[in-house]
N, C-alpha and C positions, 0 to 999 in steps of 0.2 A: 831308527830314527828317532831323531833330536827333536820333534815338533813340540812349542809350546805345549802344556801339559792341558790346559783350556781345553783348547782345539781337538786334541786327539781325543780327551777324554768324553769331551761332545759328541763326538761323532761314534766312539764305541759304545756312548750310551744310547743312541739312535739307532746303532746297527743292532746292540740286546734288543731294546724292545723293539723294533720290526721283527726281529725273528719271533718274539714269542709272541707278539700280539696277532699277526697273520702268518700264513703258512707263504715260506718264501724260497725261492728257487734261484740257481747258480746261472742265469741264463736270460739275456733280455727278451723281451717277448713283443712282438709287434703283429698287425693286421698279418694273415697270411703266413706265420711261423710255423712251424710245425707244432709247437708246442699248445697250438689251440685244440690241434686234434686228440692231442693224448697220445699220438704214436711215438712215444720216443726210439723205437727200436731202430727205424728203418733210414734214418739221415745220418748218413756219412757227410763230413765235413771234408772236403778235396784237399783245403787248405792246411788240414792239420795232418796231411802227408802219411794216414792210418786208414784200414779198413774197420777200425772200431766205429763204434755208432757215439755219434754225439754226448749221449747220457755217461760214457764211459771217460769221458774226456774232464781233466780237473782244470778248467777256462769257464768264464763266461764268452758264450756264444752266441751270437744273434744269426736266423737266416732270415733274410728278407725273401721272399720269392717273388714270383713272376708277374702274377696277379697284383702284388703290392708295388713292386718296380714300377709296373706301368701307370697306376693310378696316382702313386707318389710326383711322376716325372712328369702327369700332366699339372699336377699343383706346382712343381719346382722347377720343371725344366733341365734339369741336370743328373747325372748320376750320383755327385757327391753329394749334392741338395737331398738327396734320398736317403743317404743314410745319416747327414745331421739331424734331417727332421726327426726320424725315428730312433735315435741313440741318442738319451741325455748327457750323455757325458762326452757327447763331440760337440767341440763348441760350434756357437753360429757362423755359418759361413758371411763372407764380405759382399756375397749377392756380385763381386767383381769373378774374372775370369784368376787372378790372382788368390791363393788358398793361404798367403802369409798369415802365419798368428794362429790358422784353426789346426786343432788337435784333439785327440783323442785321448782322455783321461790325463790332459795336459801333457801329453808327449805326440811326437809325431808319427803317426801312423805311415804302414808301409801299402802303397797302392798294388792291385797285380790285376793282371786280366790272363783267367785261366793259368794262375801262376807264373808269369810273367812280368817281373818286377817293371813299375812306370817310375817311382820315387828317383831323383836324382841329387842323391846327398853330396855330391860331391861340388856341386855349384846348385843348390838349391832354390830355384828360381819360384817355388810354389805354384807350380802350374801342374802337377801330376794329378789333380784332381779331373781335368779335362781330358781326354785321351779316348774315350768310347762315349759312343751315345746309347743311351740307356734302354733304345729301343730292342737292342743285340744282348741285353743282358737277361740272362734265364732266373738267375738267383744273385743274390750278395751275401756271402759269408764275411762276418765279422767276428775276429778273436779278439778279445779284450784282452790290454795288459803287453808288457813287453815279454820278447819272446823271440829264439832263434829259429824258428820253425824254417823260416822260409830266408835266413840270413840278413844282409845287410838293411836296418831302417826299421823294423818294426819293435820302437822303442813303445811307442802308445800301442801296438795292437797292429793286426793285418787286415787288409779289406778287399778279398778277392772277388773281383766280377768276373764270375761263369757264364760265359757266353752261351747262346742259343743253340740248341741242343732237341730239335722238333720233333715228333714223332713221323716217319718218313714212311710212303707209301710205295710200293712197287707198281711200275707202270703208269703214275700219273705224277705232277706236279701239287704239292701241297704246301699250305703256307699263310698269312695272313699280311693283310693291308691295313694301313692305320692314315689318319689324317684330321689335323687339328687345326683349328684358329683360336686365338686369344684376344682379348682386348683390355688395355688398362682401364683405369678405375672409371672414369669420366669419358670413355669412346674417343680421348684425343685421337683425331688424325696419324698420328705418326708415334701411335702406340699399339699397332698392331701387330700380330705377329701371326707364323703360320708354322706347322711341321707337318713333314709326309715321311712315311716310311714302307718299305714292301719287304718283305723275305718270304724264300720259296726254297724249296728241297724234292728229290725224289732219291728214291732207292733203287739203283739201277741192278742191282744184283749182289756182286762182290765190291761193289764201289757206289758211294754213295756221294750228292752233292748240295751243300746247303749256300745259298747265294742271297746278298741283299742290300739295298741302300736305303739312307736315311736324311733326310734335310730336315735344318731347323733355320727359319727366318725369327730373329726377334726385333722389334720394333721400341723406341725410345721407352725409358722405365720411368712413371710416374710415382711419385709420392702419396702418404693418405690425404694431404692438401691440395691435390693439383698439380703441382711443380715438377718439372722434369728432375729427377734423380740427377747431379753431377756427374761426371763422366771423372774416371783414372785415365788421362792419357800415357800416365808413365807406364804403370803397372799391367793395361789394358781393360778392356771391358768385354759383359756379357751382354749389357743392350747396345743397340743400333749392331749388329754382329749378325754372320750366317756362320752356320757351320755344316759338313757335309761327313757322311760314316759309310763306308763301305765293307762289307764284312763277306768273306769265306771260308767254309769249312768243307773238306772233304775226305774221308775215311774209306779205307780198305779191310775189310773182314779177311784174315789171314788164317782161317781156320776158325772152331769155335771158341778158343781161347785169347786169341792175340787181333790184337786192331793196330792199325797204321794208321795218323789223322794229322790232317796239317789243319792249321786255323791262322788266317789273316785278316788283318784288319788296319782299315788307313781311317784316322781320322783328322779333320782341318776346321777351323776355327777360325776365322778372320772379319774383325772389327769393318764396318763399312766407313767410318772416318767424318760422320756428318755432322758432328757435333766437340764442340770447345766447351771448355770449363768457366763456370760463371761462378768465382769464391763465394764462400758463405762468409757468416759474422755468428762466431760461437757468443759473443757478448751479447747478441741481440735473438740468440738462440734460431738462426736463419741459416738452414743447410745450403750447401752448394747447389748450384743448379746446372742447367746446360743452355748453349743458344746453338743456331745454326752454323756454321764455321767449318773450316776445312783446318788440319793440323799437317805439319810438316813431316816430311820423312814415310818409313812404310809404316800401314797403320798395323798395331799387335797383330800376333798370330799365332797361333798353338797346329804346327803339324809333325802327328805322331803315326808312324808304320809299326805293328806289331806283326810278329811271325812267330808260330811255334809249330815243330813236326813233334807229334807224341806216338810213342809207342808203347803197347801195353801184351803183357803177357799174364794171364790169370791163373795160371797152371802151370807153373816152372816151376819145379822140383817139388812142387808141393806149395807153393806160395807165389805172390804175386808180383813182379817187376813192373816198374813204370821206367820211362827214360824218355825226356824231353832234352831238345834242343830248341834254340829261341835265339831272335836277332828284333830289335826294337830301336828305332830312329827317333830322335827325339828332338824338334826343334822348335824355340820358344822366341818372338820377338818382342821387344817391350820398345814401347815409346819414349821418344828423344826431346832434346831438350837443348839450351846452350846451358849445360851446368859447367862450374868452375872444375870437377875433376875431368873433365873432357878435354879442356882448352890444352892446346899446344902450340905455343908462337911460331912451330918450325913449319906450322901448318896453316895455321890464321893468326898473324900477328895482332890481330882487330882484338881479339878478346872473344868473338863471337861466334864461335865454332862450334855449329851443330853435330851433332851426334847421337846414336843409338844404340842400343846393343841387344845379344841374341843371345842365347843360350844353346848350345847343341852338344847333344849325347848321344852316343852310339855306344848299345851293349849288346854283347853276345855270350853265351853262355851254354852249360846241360846242367841237368840236375838227374840223378839217377838212385832209385831208391828200391828194397828190395822188403817184402815183409811177408810174413809167414809165423805158424803155430809153429810151438817146439815139442815135437810128440812128446818127448822123456819127461818133458816138465808139463804136467795137463793144467791147463789156462792160460799158460805162458805165449806171448806172442812178442817178436822183435821185429824192429824195423832196421834197415840201415843201409846206408847209400853216403855219395858225396856228391857238391856242387862246383862248380867252376861260375868264377862270372868275370868277364871283361868289360871295364865301363872306362871308356875314353870321352872325357868333356871338355870344354874349353866354352867361354863368354868372348864374345866378338863383338868390335864397335863396326857397326856394318856400314857406315856412311864413310869412315874412311881407311877401312880394313887392317885396323889394329887390333891386338889380343888387348883383352882386358885381363882376362885371367888366362895362364897360359893352356897350352896342353896338356893336358895330365891324365895318365892310365892308372887305372885301378885294377888291380889282379886279386882274385880272391880264389883258394881252395879250399874246400871244407868237410872232409870226412866227418859223418853223425851216426850215432845209434842212439835207438830209443827201445825200451823192454818195458812190456807190461805184462802183470800177472794178475790173473782174476780169480778170489778166492770166497768162500762162503756161498757155492753154488751160482756164484756170477753176482752177489751182490757187493762186490766189495772190487776196485780193481786199483792197484797199485802201480804207479809209472814213474821211470826215470831215464835220463838219458844226458848226453854229453856231444856237443858241437865244436870241431878244433876248426878254428878260422886262422888260415896262414896267408897272411894279405902283402900284398906291397904296393908303394905308390911311389909312378915316375912322372918327374919332370926333367924337361930340359932345361939349358939355360934361359933365362928371359928378361926382358927389360921391362919395366913398370913404367905406365904412363907418365908424360910428365909432369903430373900435378903432384906425383908421388916423387919427385926426385930429378929427372928419371933416375931408378935406380938400378944397376946392375947385378942380377940375381941369379946366383950359380945354383945348378940344377943339383938331384939327388935324386935317390932311390929309396927312401925310409921305408921301414918293414916293420910288422909288428905279428905276433902271434897272441890268441888268446882261446882260452878255453870257457865254455859258457855251458853252462850246467841247469838240469829243471829237475824237479820232481813233484808228484802231486800222489794223491787219493783220492777215492768216490768212494762213498758207503751208502747202499741203501739201505736207510734206518728202518722203515716202515715201506709197508708199499706205497708209493706215492713219492714219498718222503726221501731225497737224495741229499748229503751234504758233500763238501769237498774242501779239500787245500792244497795250496799248490805254492811253489818256489820256481821261480823261472829267469833268465837271463837273458835281455837283448840287448842288441847293438846296434850303432850306425856311427858313421864317420861325422866329424865336425864336417863345418861347411868351408872346405879346403880353399875352394875358388874363392870364397870373399877376403880369408887371411893371405893367400897369395897376390892377390890384386891390390891389396892396400901396405906391401912394404914401402916404408920410408925411410928407414935405415940403412946408410951404405954399406957395403962388406956382407951381407948376408948370403946363406946357401940353404938349400931346401931341408938338407939331411942336418943341420942342429938346428935351424930357425922354425920349421914346420913341425906341430907337436901333432902327429897321427897317431896318439893313444886315441883309442876308440873310445865313444860314448856309450859305456856299459851300465844297463839301468838293471835293477834287481828288483823283481814284483814278488809281492808276497800277497794271496789271495785266502779269503775266508768264505765260503757260500753256503746256501742250501736251497732247493730245488723241490717243489710240493708242482706235481701233476696227478689230478683225481677228481675223476668224475668233471663239473662244470669250473673247476677252478684250478687256473695255472698259475703259479708264482714264482717268484727270486727275489735273494738277495745276496748279494755281494758287497765285502768290504775289503779293499785292497790297501796296500800301501807300497811305494816307490821309491829308490833314492838311484842316484847316482855320483860317484865323488867328483867325477869331473864333467859336468854337463856341459852340455853346448847351447849357451843361452844368445838370445838376441838383445844387444842393449842398444840403446839409439845414443852415437857420440856424433856431435857436429852435423847432424840431420842425416846421418847413415848409419844405418843398423851394421854393428860390428858384431862377431862371433868372441864369447868371454865363455872359457870354460871354468864353471861354477859348480861347487854341490849344490844341486837341487832334491829336494825332496815331498812327495807329492802323496796324498791320502785321498780316499774318495768311499763312499757309499752308493751304492745301485739297488735301488728297487724296482720291481715290476708284477704287475699282474691283470689275469684276464678272468673274467666270471662271462660265463655263458648264461644267459640269464633263461629263467622258466617261460619267457616269451621266445617263440619260433624265430629263427631268424638273428635274433637279439644277443648282442653280447658290449660289454664293458673293459675298458682296459686303461692302466696308467702305468709310468714310469716316473721315477725319479732318480736325480746323479745330483751328490753333494761333493764339491772336491775343494781342497785346501791345498796350496803349496809355496814353499819358502826356498830360500836360495841364500848362498854364502857370498855378500857381497861385500865384505872386506878381506876373504881370503884366511880367515882365521881356522877353517875345518866346521864351523858351525853355523848352521844357519840361522839366518836375522831377518831379512826383509822377504815379503810377500812376492811370489811371482807375478808379474804385470799381464795385463791383459795379450800381449803378444806371444804367451809361452802359456797360459789356462784359460778356459772358457768358465762361464756362470754355472753357478747351481739353474737347473731345470727341472719342471713337472710337465710331462706328457699326459693329457687325458684326451681319450677318444670313445666315440660310441659307434659301432657298428649295427647295421639291419639288413638282411640279406632273405627273401624269400621268393621263390620264382624267379621270374625273369629281372624283379627288382631288387638294387643294391644301393645301400647310401652310407655314407661316414661324415662325420663330423668330428674333427680332432683339434685339439687347442693345446698350445707350446708358450708357458707361462716362464720366461727368463727373470730371474731375482738380481735384485740390488746386488753391486759388490763394490766394496772399498778394498784401497789397497795403499799399506802403510808406507808412509816416505812420500808418497805422490798423488795428494786429495786431488787436483786436476783430473787423473785419469779414472775417475768413479764411473760405475757404470748405473744409470738409471734404468730397471728392468721394463719389459712391456710384454705383451702378450697377444699371441694371435691366434684367430680361428680360421680353419679352411673347412670346407663343404667339397663333399662329391657323390654324383650321383649317376648309377648307368641303369640302364635298362636294354634287354636283352630280344633283339625281334630276328624274323627270319631275314631281313635284311643287313642285320649286325649290329653289333651294340652301340648303342649313342650313350655320350658320356655329357656330363655336366661338370666342371671344376671352378670352385671358388677359391682362390687363396687369399688370404687375408680379408675376409668376408667381412668384416665392420669397417675396413678398410684404415684403419688404425696408421694413425702417424707416428715414427718413431725413428730413433736416430742408430746405426748399426752399433756394435758389441764393439766392433775392430774400432770404429771410429771415437767411438768415447773414451776408449781406456789406451788408443796410441798414438801418440801426438796429440794431446787433448788441447794444443795450441794453435795446431795449424789449421786456418779456415779453407785451404786449398783441400783439403783432406776432410772434409765436415760431411758426411753423406749421410742422407735419410737412406732408410728402408725401402723397398717396394711396397707400395699401395695394393689396393684390391684389381685384382686381374681373375678374370672371366673365361674360362676356356671352354668351347665346344668340340666334341672328337667323335669318331666314327670307326669302328675297327671292324672287321671281316675275316674271320680263317675261312681256308677254301679249300 
């Protein structure tokens, strides 16, 4: 990396100081993480695609268990907010359905549900965070940093939502019920919300079945000053919306070692469209608000269907075979308007043509891997396999039936191999591997919208082939203290759809115009992990770079993709202390990020990454107390100020949010009380402050205090 020396030395000094002063560990910890239990050998991370325990993997990994997901979902309401709240190197969410600008370690994460990709890199509409209700999530696995373990998209890391797999009983149904009600800070009449969920299953012998449904009604959002939060009519809203989710998992045991399992889930989120935007005033520091009204067109929605069929043989020639075939259908409708880009005098010569877009993506694929020890080489293990993905994507203007982004098909075949070797009586693990991506993009001839010419663009089938490498080592230095070092490459596609739809030069063809060279990011990481007695702690220092990154740059009020070199480095610290007081533990986590990009194309980074491409530094603090039937948690998220070279208007004034949660377990069920933003802090969101910093219509405050009461009963 070629960062300015002051910044890099400062980060290195902080890292060295942290490692010398406090025990430190490679893995962020959170309430409910197995790190707090001290049992590090029983946790196998399914997203890592190996049967080795987490402690043998040279990565920063965070496991968020079911109880913590349930707890955080009452405070935040969505699966992506659960991760954003607990992982300090994840940028603050926008509190909208759009996740544009949200990043993990300054790069895009790959979202998965049981290993099935949810992200849509060919036309990134930033809606991949809302594809499942958290009620059906058993745990969340977060692998930090660029990697190609799961294929395309994980330049910032992997976020894998592992779905519910409850303990089933033969002869009777078991499961759980959930009901919640929420209210805005001053109990405004339109600020109420409700959430219901039911999950039930039974073991029928050779076959088992789990089914469930969840529903979430969100009212209007209010900021700390008691005003309605402005609605984003274009990108879509969480407030004033409803979501419904349906879940099914059925399996058949085909002997002691073999199992066939089908998972299917449907998620729908749709706005009610009861409010319209009232622009704010940045000069007067008055955020945008909302008033009763209706918008034209179809209300923004997310509709996602995910299906996977999994086969596992735990004893095939002495190893484990896993095979998965999957299907995902994704549709995201955005709000409309009389935008200049949509105008076409052949349809409406008045110049007042209303239209709106919808992203459509359909994925099919399979993944096969085989994992076994090598008897001839004690301590050696190899994982090998092949992945296939076919992604068909387009963006349609649904009012007039025009394609804004042409139908684009991406196919990828990727064989891979990963080798692990344990040494020193299991105290050291060496790992290394490679993945060969063989990919092809197919686009037929198409015509751009009238506002771009219109232009006749010849289709094409550009291809690329890329070898992605990784290597790492973990070493248990002394009992309880483990260090690791790793190098890994991840890749994604640039937003091909955004590039294709904006062709404005005559005579272009896809084969020569479209740069399909993937965004390959190199991630290097050093870390320490300490787990002994009442203390669990971690530290990780990382730096990553990509020669041809995919950067979102605002041009003429539209974000365009620019291929620029980017460099990012950061420090992550976390610690948990189980105090001498029974049931009381204290935890904290800190992340510091720096990023630069090459704005003038000379090969050297020279300008800070802006708020659309990197998050702020953050400190998380939490106190947990649980004795008998009573549990209590207070957590504090501190976002620190940030400035950006070259754009003083986009500076970020940090803020601090405190949440509280309490539960009491009775024979009638567990009763809960959750208070998000307990002190009713008035703040303006990170994205609002750092992206389009002069746009009064996108000047959004964050949500004020929200009180949620809940009940959950297992049966």
